[in-house]
N, C-alpha and C positions, 0 to 999 in steps of 0.2 A: 698477527693481524687474521691469519685465517681461522682461528678462533674465535675472536672479538666480533669476525662476520657471522659465522655459527651463532654464538650469543644473541647477536642484536637480530636474526634473522628468527632464531627460537622468541624471543621477546614479541617480536611483533606478528608469529602467529596468535601467541597466546593472548595477545590483545584484539584481534580481528576475531579470535572465537567469543571473547568474551561481548565484544561488539554484538558478534551474531546472536549470542544467548539472549542478549538485552533486548535486542529489535526481535527476535523472535518470539518469545515470549509476551510482546508489547503488541504485537501481530497478531499472535492468536490467541491475546484474549479480547479483544476489539475487533477482529474482523478486517483488519488493513494489513497490508507488506510489511509496515515498519522503516519505510525508507525515510519517513521523519527524524526515527533513531539514527540510524544508520548513516545516513548521510553527512549532517554535522557532527559525530564524532569521527568519521572517517579522515573529515577535512582538518578536524581539529588536530586530533589525538596521532592519526596517521598520516597527517601531513600531503593528502590527497589533492589535487584538484580538483575543482567543482566537479567538472565534465568529468574526472577518471572517479571520483565519489560517486554521480548519479547513474555511469555505465554499468560500475561495478555492485552499486544498491540492486540495479535490474537483474545481473545474473542471480544476487543471492535470492532476490524476491520470488522466483522461478520455486527455488523450494522451500520457501514461505508457505509459496498457495499449495504445492505437494502436501507437504507435511500436515499442514492446517487442513486441508481439504478431507484427506483421508481421517482426521480425527474427529472433525463434527462430522463427515457422512458415516462412519461407525457409530455415531448417535443419532443418527437419521435428521442431520442439522443441515442437509442441504436442496434446493429445488434445481433440479437437474435442466429442467426447461429454460430458464429463468435463464440459467448461466451460459447455455449454448448461444441463446438468443445475442445474450451480452457479448459474448468471445468472437461471435462472427462480426458482430461491426468494431469492435474494440484491437481484432486482429490488422484492419488495413487502417487504422489512423497510427498505430501504435510506431512504426516507422518511420512516419511523417514528421511525428514529436521529436523522435528520437535525433532524425538529420535536421532538425530544425533547432538542436542543441544551442549550437554556435553561431546563429544567427539572430534571434532575437533577446532583448535585453533582458536577461533571468530577474533582477531585481524588478522591475516590472510587473513580469510574471509572478512571483513571490508574491506582491502585493495584492493582485488580483486574485490568486488564490487564497490568501489570507481572507480575505473580505467574503468570497463564496463560502470559505470553510464554516465561517461564525456565521454565516446565514443557515448553513444545513445544522451547525448544531444549536442553533432559537429553534429550529423548523420541529427536531427532535424532542426538546422540552415540550413543547407543543402538541404531541402527536394522538395526545387521547384527544384534544378538541377536535385537531385537524381530521381524524379518522369519523368523527362524527359530523363532520360537516362535507367530507367527499363522498359519505358511504362507498357502496362497491364498485370495485372502476372494471368497468367489461375489460374482457381476454384481448379483442383487439387494441385496447387503445393499451393494456400492457406492454403488447408485443412492442408497438409505436415507443414508449416509453424505455424500454429496455434497449431498441437499436439507438433512439439519440443519446442515452447516457452511454452504451458501450463506446460510440462512436468519440463521445467527448474523453471518457476515462483512456480510452488508448490512445489518443493525442498526451493526454497530461500527464500519462504513464511514460512512456516514450519520451518524454521533453524533463522532466523534472524528477527521474527514476524513483517513482512513487509509485504502489499498487493500485491505486484509483479507489481504494473502499473507502475513502474520506467522501467520494461522491456516490458511490455505488450502495453503499449500505444503506444512507440517508433515503435516497430513492426508491428502494425497494420496501425501506419500513412503512414511508408516508403514504407515497403513490401506488404501492402497488400492494401494500397490506400485508406483507412477510412480517414475520416475528424477529425480533433483534437476533435471535439464534442464527435461523433459517440466512437471513440477509448475509452474516456475519460469515456463514459456511460455504454459500455461495458467492461472496465477493473472493475468499480463499480462492475457489477452483479457477475461475474465471482467468486470476492471477497467472496461472500456467500459461496459459497460450500467448496473451498479451505481452507476461513480461518475458516470455522466451521470444519473441519475434522482435520485439524491443531491444534485448538484450544482444542476439545475433546482430541488429545494424549497429550498435554502440560499438559492439566485438570489432567489424570490420571495420570501424574508424581510429579506431585504437583507444576507446574510450572506459578499458577494463582492464583493472589492475589483479591480474591473474595471481601475482605469488600470494596473496592473502586469502585467498577464496579456499585457498587448504584449511584455515583457521576459522572462516566467516562461514563456512557451508555447514559442516557439523554443529557450530554454535548456533545456526540460523534452526536446525534439525530438531536439535534438543529441545530449543527452548521455546518455538512453536508448537510442539506437540505437549508440552506442558502447560503453556498459556490456552488452546484449545481447551484441554482437558478443564483446566478450572473454571474456563469462562462457562460451563454445560452445568457448572452448580449453582450458576450465581441465577436467580430471578429476573425472567426477560426485563422490567420495568426498571429493575437496577443498573444491570449490564447497560440497558439507553441510556442511563443517565451520563454513568461513567464514560461510554463514547464521550457523549457530546461535552464531557467537563474539559477531557483530554484534548477533543476537538479545539476546545476553544483557549488552551492553552495554548495549541501548537502554531493556531490563527495567529492568537498575539504576539507569538516569538516571529512569525511570515512578517506583520505587517509593522513590528518597531525595529525591524532592521534599517539601520541609517542609509542614508540614499548614499552612494558611490561620488565619489568627485569625480 
């Protein structure tokens, strides 16, 4: 019996490592936390509750952000000023989102997030034309944009267990004029303080499966390093389109989820 439990634990760690590796590679490649990969796998394969999957995902996303930010920074693809402004707003709203996980309808939130993500994806496709229309954004307008975006993504990150890159990256590319690579690196850096405070809140209310972090975190770190390095050899326009296509796929998964009875 004891041996069987040990083998079961080892298998669980291996599975969590593979989940972390997949999510980290995905997140490092397109500049998001990878929660959209981790959460479904943790609920379907590891049989975690939706609440615990969200909380555990946020803990892992802190390491996605650290590993990804280091990789992108080494290649000069981070805007520190944008990251600081985004994070200042996000750290205040992330705990609010985490505390409301149990109070709001997840199904309704998933649908709203799916619609929003599709809109962001379509805007990324139209970026070359929109940039010609919007022109150069003044510095004061960028600060306002970053503060509002940070506040919204912080709440969403805490609520849904995601890094918020699906919102931050399109906003930084379209409205603030950052390149796709810099937007992705900046997004990963913002995830460190935002995910950290949201994860701490989830930890306090019991929404973290600590036993799988042993495999999940090493997988996340390795996967993010590999994905981040690969992303920086892909041309900016191609990377932007990859991001948009992946986000449309993810958004459709959110939108086609059947209504709970």
